[in-house]
N, C-alpha and C positions, 0 to 999 in steps of 0.2 A: 505495500502499501505508499501511496508517496503522501510525502507531507501535506498537500495540500486538500488527499483524501481526508487525511487525521485529523484534520483543521475542520474539515466542512461535515464528520461526523464527529465531530467535540460540541459544535457548532449546536449542529440538532439535536444533539441530546441535552445540553444545556434549555434551550429551549422547549424542549417533550419540559422537564425537567420545570422551568418556571410553567406549562400550563397547570400542570400538573396539584401545583402547590395553588396558583391563584383560581381555578377552575373543578371541588368534587367529579364534576362526570369526564374530564383528562384525565384526574386520578383513577377512576376507576378502571379505565381503560390503559393505565401505565405502570399495575403493580398485576400479583397472581393474590385474586381474589379465592381464599377457603372453600373449597364445599363439602364435601362429604367427609367424616373422616375415613384413613389407610385401614383398620380395622375396628374391632367391636368394643373393644377395651373404651372402659368407660371416661379414661385417663390418658386417652391419645391424643399426641401433641402432633401428630403430621395427619395435612387434610390434601385429599385428591382436588385439581384445583377448578372450579369452578370458572368454565365458558364458556356461559350462557351474556351475550352483549347485554348492556340495560334495557329496557323497557322500557314504553312511553311511562310504566306511574312510577319505574323504579327513576327517571331519568326528574319528574314530578317530585318525589320526595327530595332528592338527590339536592331543585330548586330551595326545597323547602327548608337542607339541613346548611347550604350555602348561607342565606340570611339568616339562622343561628349562628352561624359564626362568625358574620359579619356583623350580628349585635340588634338586627331588625327586628327577629323576630326572638323574645326570650321564655315564651311559651308555645311549644307544639304537641299535638296529637292528632296522630297517624293512625285510622282504622281503617283495615282492608281483610279478606280473608285469609286463612292458613290455605298457608304453600305459595304466598304470593310473593313474598322472599323479602318483605318490608323489612325483615331482619339485620337480613346480609346489607343492607344500606346503610341502617339506621343504628343496628347494635355492634356492626363489624367494620365497616368500612370507613363509617365517617367518625369513628372517639378514634382512629389512627390518623387522620386528615388533619383533625381538630387538633391534637397532640402536636403534631411536626409544624403545623402553623403556628403553633402557642406556646412556645417555650415557660416552663414553671407552673402549666396550667393543673388539674384535677378532674377528672372522669370521675363518678359514680357510675358503674352499671348494673340494675337487679332486672331478676324476674322472681320466677312462682317458686322457683327449687337453686339452690346452689348450682346443683349439676347444668342447668342449661348459661346460668350464668359463669361461669368458669369454661363450658366451651364458647361462648363468646371471646371470653377471655383471651382463652389458647390460642384460634382463630384472630384474634387483633394483635394474639405477638408472634404469628409467624407472619403476618405481613410490616412487621417490624423490623422482622428479627432479616428481609430478604438484602438484596444490593439491590434491588429498584427502593426499597424504600430510604435505603443511607444515600442514594445519587437525589433521589429528589430534593428530602428534607435534613440531609447531612447529620441525620441523627440515626441509633439506633437503638436494642433494647439493653438496660443496665446491667453489668452482669452478674452485680453483688447481689441487686431486687429485682429478682422475675418469677415468685413464686406465682402460681397461680390468681390467689384472692387480691394479692397486690405487687404491682407492678412497675418499672420506671423509666423514663426513655435517660440518653446521655443529654437532652436537654432542659432535665429538670420536672416535665411531663409528667405522671401518671397518673396510675390507671385502680380502681379496685372493685370488687366486682362479689358478688353475694343475693342468696335468695333473700326477696323482700321481708318476709319474716324471723329471718334466723339474725337478722341484724348486723348493720356494717360497722365497724371499729374502723377508730384513725382522721384523721386531719376532715376538716371542708374540703368541699367540692365547688368548682365551677362547674359542672353543668350534671346534671342527673338526666340517669337516660332509664326507664322504666321499661322491658320489654314483656309482653305476655302476662305481666301481673296474677293471674289466677288460671290454672292449668285451664280448663275447659268447661263447658256446659254443666256440669255436676257437681263441679266445688264453684262455678258461681253461681248457682241454686242454692249454694248454702251461707245461709244469713252469715253464721257465728265464721265460716272464711271470710265472707266480704268484711264485716266489722274489722274482724282481723287484719285485715288486708288494708284497709283504710288507715285502722289504728297507726299500723305501722309506717304510711306513709304519711301522715301524718306527724305524727309524734316524732318520727326519727328521721327517717329521709327526707324529708322535707326543710326538718331542723339542720340538716348540716351545708345547706345551699346557701353558700356566700356570696354576699348583694352582689347585684348586676349578674349571679348566673342565669342559667339555662335550666328547661329543664322539658324533658321529650316524653311523652307517651306514645306507646308502638306496643297495638294490641287487633286480637280479632273480640269484636263486643259480643261476650254471649250470652248478659242481664243489661238490662235497664239501671240497675242499682249496683252497677263496678265503680269501680275507684272515679273512674273518667267522666261516670254518672253523679255522683255526690259532689262533681265541680261544673259540668254546668250547667246551663240555667235549666229550671223545669219543663220548659217549651222545646226544648232541643228534641229536632227532627231527623236530622241526619245532614245539616246540609254542612258543607265545607266553606273558610274562607273565619275572616276574622269572626270570631264569637266572645259578646260582655257575659264571663261565664261568674256563677256563687259569690268564689273567692273573691271578687270584685278588679280580678283580672285580665285583662284583652288575650285570647288566646286564638292562637291562626290551627283550624283544622282541616285535615284532606282527610274526608270520608269515600270510600270507594264499592261500593258492593260487586258480588262478582258476575251479576245481572244489573247492569244502570237500571233503575226504575225513578229515576229523576229527570229535571228537562236543565239544571243546574248541574251538570255532571264535571266535578274541575278537570276532568281528562275528554269535556265535549262529545261521550259518546251519544248517542240517539235510546231511546229507551229500549228494552231489553236483546241488546249488545254484552256480548261479554266481557271478562277483563283479560289480556293476556290470554288471547285467543294460537298464536302463534307457538306459545306453551302446552296449555290446555285445551283442549275441545268445547264448546257448551254443552258435549254429551259428559264432559266429565264435571262441569262445574251445576248441571242441571240433577246429576248422581249427587255429588257434595252436596247439594242444596236436599235433596232429599234427608240425607243418612242425618244431618248436623245439623241449620238451621235454615228456615225458608229462606233469610235475607243471607248470610251468608258474611256476615261484618254488623249489620243493624241486628244491637239488643232485642231482646222478645219478652215482653213482660207477659205475665202469666195465662191473662184474658185473652191476649192476641194468641200466645201458644195455640190456646185449648183452637185455635180457625185456623191455622198453620199461616200466623204472616206478622210480619212484624211491627212497632207499636206506631210507623209512621206511613 
């Protein structure tokens, strides 16, 4: 290779790294996103590459997350059906990008179980250990601080993970990411679990947020009285955009059903149009709808459930 070609290659790599630093979508395309674990071990540290390119709804998530990083959105809720890969972008890719861009900032990530939160943590660490990540941000995993429940980068950014009910000990955070705080329909139907989850958020997690920090909820809604249902206004009916909530704050909401039933769908879908049809067929979504939830992503009240429809 000639010296001129080397210089051109170096210039192209620098431009690519610059784009990845400034654009979450470009970052997604510049790294290897961890997918399925390479073995059945619960603590598996290696993951097969996720080779699926970001779909329209992933780009919608990324755009909102870029606004979170920029400080334009402080409170974000993302409601999507199971299997839509919302966690890949919200709980795996975004934290690593945020930490690379913001030296010294701290993230707390929770889910309904510590094992799931730790799985997200392991995927985040795999990204941060990659040569692509170091080339983009000039930072890497700190060798002496890399436990799955708490690790840091050489730029001083830190990450803590655990189950929402297990308690998170440690320093305060600049951002909270709550991903699927309740496992599924059966647990969501338990008032005891809903109350415990809400209390853990209100009395523990929420108090760990630093002033001016952000909060993100990523979930499939199984019940109208889930944690976000206690934040959203009583008359919330599934709309997206800015919502004035019961907690007195403005929340930005992205709400996507498997099958569009609204005229104000954030993806601009027509009624009856399904989500991510490049990956899941309409027949798949119909089967899942019959098996899980008629709305697949909208909460269902007890009365509405008896008639097989959502609350809206």
